[in-house]
N, C-alpha and C positions, 0 to 999 in steps of 0.2 A: 695634473693636479699639483699645486704647490705644497711645500712642506708646512704642516701645521705646528707652530711653535708650542702649542699646549702639550704636544707629545713629549717635548723636552721637560716641561714643567712637571709632568706627571711621572716621569721616569724614576725608577728606583735605583738603577745602576746605569751610569753613563760612561762610555769609553770615549776618550779623545785620542786620536791617532794622528800624530803630526809628522810632517816631512820637511824637506829643505826649504820649501817656500816660506814657512813661518820664520825661520832664521834669516832668510834672504831679506825679509822686510825690515830687519834690524841692521842690514848692511853686511851680513856675513856671506862671503863668497860660497858658491856651491861647486860641486865637482864638474858641473857643466860649463863653468866659467873658464875662459882661456887663461892659462898660466902666463905670467910675465916675469921679467927680470931673470934671475939666476936659473929659474925653472922653466923658462919659455920653451925650451926644446924637448921637454919631457912630457909624457902622457901621465896624468895623475895616477893611472893604474900601475905605472912603474914605480912611483914613489910610495904608494899606499900598499906595499907588499913586504913580506919578510925578505924576499929575494933582493928587492931594491935597497932595503935597509942594510942588509949584510954586505952588499956590493959597495955602498958608499954611505956609511952611517951619518957622517957630518952633513952631507947634502940633504938627506931625508929628515934628520933631526932639525936642521935649520928651517926647512919648509914647515914642519909642524909647529915650531916655535913662532914662526911668523903668523901662522893661523891662530895660535894662542894669543898673540899680541892683538890681533884684530878682534878676537872675541872679548878680550879684556876691555877694549874701548867701546864695544857695543853695549846697548842697553835693551832691556825687554821692550817690545812694542805693544800696542793695544791688544793684539791677538794673544800674546803671552798672558797679559794681565786679565783678559776676559776668561781665559781657561782657568786661571787661578781663582777668579771670582766665582766661576760656575760651581766649583767644589763646595762652596758655602750654601748653594741653593738646592743641591740634590743629596739624597741619602748616601750615595756611594759614587765616587768618580775614580776611574783608573786612567792615568795618563801614560800613553805609550808613545815614544818618540824614536825616530830614526836619526835624530840630530845628536852630535857629539859635544855640543856646547852646554853651558849651564844656565842658559837664559830662562828656561822654565823654572828652575830653582830660584833664581834671582827675582822672578816675578811673584814668587810665593807658593808655587806648587811643591807638593811633598811626595816622597816615594815614587819618583818618576822611573818608569821602566825604559832604560836606554838600550834599545835593541843592538845598536852599533857601538856600544861602549861610550867612554868619556875621554875627551882629549886631555883632561887634567888629571887622569888616573894613570899612573905609570907602573910598569913592572919590568923585570929583567927579561931580556930576549932569550937568555940561555937557561935560567932556572925557573923563570916565571914567578919569582918572589915579588910581591908588591914593594914599591919603594918605601923605605923606612920613614922618610921625612918628605914633606912637601918639596917639590922641585921648583925652585925660583925661576921666574921668567927672565932670561938673559936680557941685558940692556940693549944688545945689538939685534934682538929678534925682529923688531919692527922694520929694520932696514933690509931684511931679506939677505941672509948670508949663510955660509957654511958654519955650523956650530957642532963641535964634538959632543956627543951625548954623555951625561953623567954615568958613573959606573955603579953597579950593584954592590951594596955593602956586604953581601954574603959571598958571591962568587966572582965579583969584578967584571961580570958581563955587562954589556951596554944596556941602559934603560931604554925602553920603547914606549910609545904612546899606548894608552889603554883602549885603543879603538880596534874595531874589526877590520882587518886588512883583506884585500882580495885573496881568495883562496882559503880563507878561514871560515869556520862555522860561527854562527851567531851564538851568544851565550845561552846554553841550553835551559838553565833555570829561568832566565828572564823571558825567553821565548815561550816556555810553557805557561808562565804567569800571564803573558799577553794572550795566548790562545785561550786560556781558561776564562779570562775576562771577556773576550769576544763572544764566547759561547754563552755567557751568563747575562750580558747586558740587555737593556731595553732599547737604548739608542746609542749609536756609534757615530761620532763626528770625525770624518776623515779630512784633515786640514793640511793644505799645502803640499800634497803629495800626489803624484801621478798614478800611484797604485800599480806600478809595472814591475817593480823589483821583488823577486821572491827570495825568501819565503814570507817577508813582511806583507806583500801584496795580498796574501790569503786571509789576512785578519778581517778586513771588511766583508769578505765573502763568507767567512765563518759566522760572523754576526748575522748576516742575512739568512744563512741556512738554519740558524738557531731561532729565527723568528724576530730578530731585532729590526728596527728602522735604521737605515744608514743614510747619512747626509754628507755629501761631498762639498767642501768649501775650497774653491780653487779658482784662480783667474782663468785658467784654461778649462774648457768643458771636459767633463768625465762622463763616459756613457752610463746612463741610468736606465736600464731596460727592465729592472725588477719593479713591481708596484710599491715596494717599500724602500726604494732607493731614490734619493732626491739630489738635485744639484743646486747649490747656491753660488752663483758666479761672482767672483770678486776676491779681494785681498782679505786675509784673515783679520787684519787689524781694523778693517771696516765692517766686514760681515758679522763677525762674532759679537762685538759689542751691541750691534743692532739686534741680533738674534736674542741676546740675553734680555734686552729691554722689552722685546715683544713677548718673551716667555714668562718673565717674572715681574712685569710692571704692576 
């Protein structure tokens, strides 16, 4: 049985849970993409770790600044815009993302729960103090090169990206908010994510267990064995605008 869009129109609380596929539609590389240039011989897991950063801060900082440069050039796609528009049609919408960019915010979404942190939020590796001032994007960042990280104004330790690295826990307060929303929603849209990485992968399952309808939007099929789980195959930028038209025409 196909998903009935009127369920979305009648929902009191909608959760949208997004993954790397949504950002990929804006041209932002994912962790599955092969590294090139200076980083070609490295596994992303080596670079996205405290150990890798301590071993070679300039190498890792340069990689993250190149990613920042790519995000700065990217623009929100129709999927981002549709999610922002959906908030105006339902009484409550909670947006949970595994992405570390700001494209949801630039599309007009507010109070986004970033499970894996933000690439443009910086803190000291040593004392964990947030950066006192915005960190400017180095001019050389887009070229892909080693760049020494700025220093903490408090203890002179190196600043690190505000993302969750391998071996680190997801931010507890954000994760609790996400779990609470999953348990309280009527409809959950899982968009651009394979739903395999824990603990984030448990969010759609929590929603199902609490009685919600779960809709997966993804180019690759996601198993939907529950009677309240549905699959809408395709890109977020194509499927979500169409879904909104069907639900709120």
